[in-house]
N, C-alpha and C positions, 0 to 999 in steps of 0.2 A: 504494500500500499504506500501511499504518498508519505505518511508519517513514519513508516518503518525506515525508509531511506534517510529521512531527516534525523531520526533518532540515532542511526548508526553514524551519520556525519557528526552529530553532537558528541557521541562517545569518542570519536577520533579527535574532536576538538579538546575534550577533557584530557586525553592522553598527551596531545601536543603541548598542553598547558601544564602538564605534570600534576594534574589534580587527581584525587583519590576516586577512582572509578568504582570503588566498593562502598562509598559513602552514600547513604540514602539522600542526603542533601543534593548531590549531583546526579545520581542515577534516576531518582524519581522526584524531580523538583515539583513544587506545587504549581508553578506556572512555567511549563516546558518552553513555550515560545519566547517568553521573556528571558529565560535562562540561556536558551540557544542564541538569542540575539546578543546577550551580554558576552558569551564566549566568542561569538563572531567578532564583536567589537574589540575584544581584547586581542584576538589573533590578528585582526587588521591593524591595530595599533603597533603590535610587535613587528609585523611585516613592513609597515611604513617606516618605523624607526630603523630597521635594518636597511631598507632601501636608502634612506637619508644618509646613514653611516657609509654605505657603499658609494653614494654620490660624492660625499665629502672626501672619502679615501681617493676616489678617482680624480677629484679636483686637486687634491694635494699632490698626487703623482704627476698630473699634467703640469702643475705649477713648477714642480721640481725639474721636469723635462724642459720646460720653457725657460727656466733660469739659465740654461746653457746658451741661450741666445742673447743674454744680458750684455756680454762683452761686445758682440757685434753691434747691438743697438747703441751702446754707449759710444763706440767708435764712430758710428754713422751720424748720431744725433747730438753727441756731446758738445759740439760747438754752439748749440742753442741753449744749453742748460743754464747759462747765466742770464738769459733773456727773461725780463719781467716787464709787463705792461701794466701801468698803474694809472688810475684816474680817481676822481672823487667817489664814483659809484662802483667801479669794477677794478679787478686785478686779474691778470692772466699770466700763467707760466706754463712751460712745457712739462709734460709728464717725463720723469727722469729715470724711471726704473720699471721693470716688469711688475713689481709690487705696486707702484703708482697706478699702472694700468688696471691691475686687479681691483684696487681700492676704488678707482674712478668708475669702473664697470659695475661693481657691486653697489656703490652709493647711488649711481645714476640709473641703474637698471637698464643698461644698454650694452652693446656688443664691443665696446672698445678693447676689452680684454679677450673676450671669447672669440672674436674674429682676428685676433693677433695683430693689432695695429702697431705693435712693437717689433714685429718681424720685418726686418729690412728687405727680405727677399719678396715677401708678399706685398708689402707696402713701401716700396723704395723711396717714394717722394713725400711721405706723410710726416707732418709735424703735428703732434696732438697737444692742444692747449686746454687746460682746465681754467674756466673763467668763474671767478667767485665774487661775491659781494665784498667791497672794500670795508664795509661797516661790520658785517656779521661773519665773514669768511664762509658763508653758505655757498655750496656749489650751485651755479646757475645753469651753465651749459658746458658742453665739451665740443671743441672745434677742431676740425681737421683742416690743415692748411697745406697746400702743395708747395714743396720747396723749389719746384721748377718755375711755377708761375706766381707764387706768393698770393694766390687767391684762395678764398675759403671754399672748401669742397663740401663740408658738412658742418652743421651747427645744430646740436640737439640738446634739449633739456632732459629731465628724468623721463624714462619710458619712451625715449625717442619722440618726445613731444616738442612742440615749438614754444619756447619761453615767451611770456607776454612782452618782454623787452628785447626780443630777438632782433628786430630791425636796428634798435639803438646799439646793441652789442656788436652786430655785424658792422655797422657804420664806424663805431669806435675802433674796432680791429683794423678795418680797411684804412682808416686815417693814420 
């Protein structure tokens, strides 16, 4: 029957959770469906935690692999590391390390790190600037500038959105 299969699934859940399958509390719960749902939720939470731990492990491994590109990046972009643009409202400076790219990507929820903009082979002419508020130091936009043309290629705020002051920031950078 329909419930027989569900009951055997439930017993399997109990075993995976290392719960006492001889205890009447678990084997014959007063509300079977609620108990089944509770065990399902617990197992799903465990699976999600494991998945997040695996994702984090992979990200750490990727970061360690990408660190090998740090010297090449510094050699290719190091001449710009002293650059700082400052006004009353904004300040902009280049990202100087792969860790800076990781922090910028995480903080701004965009692909500056995940798409490897620090990789001089993939993005040979990219200079990435982080633009922040001069008053609060809050990140406003991340800008990609072509080192061949010195034009802005991309200018995005959090989640690849357009910042309300996008035109003013672009004008300031271009000046």
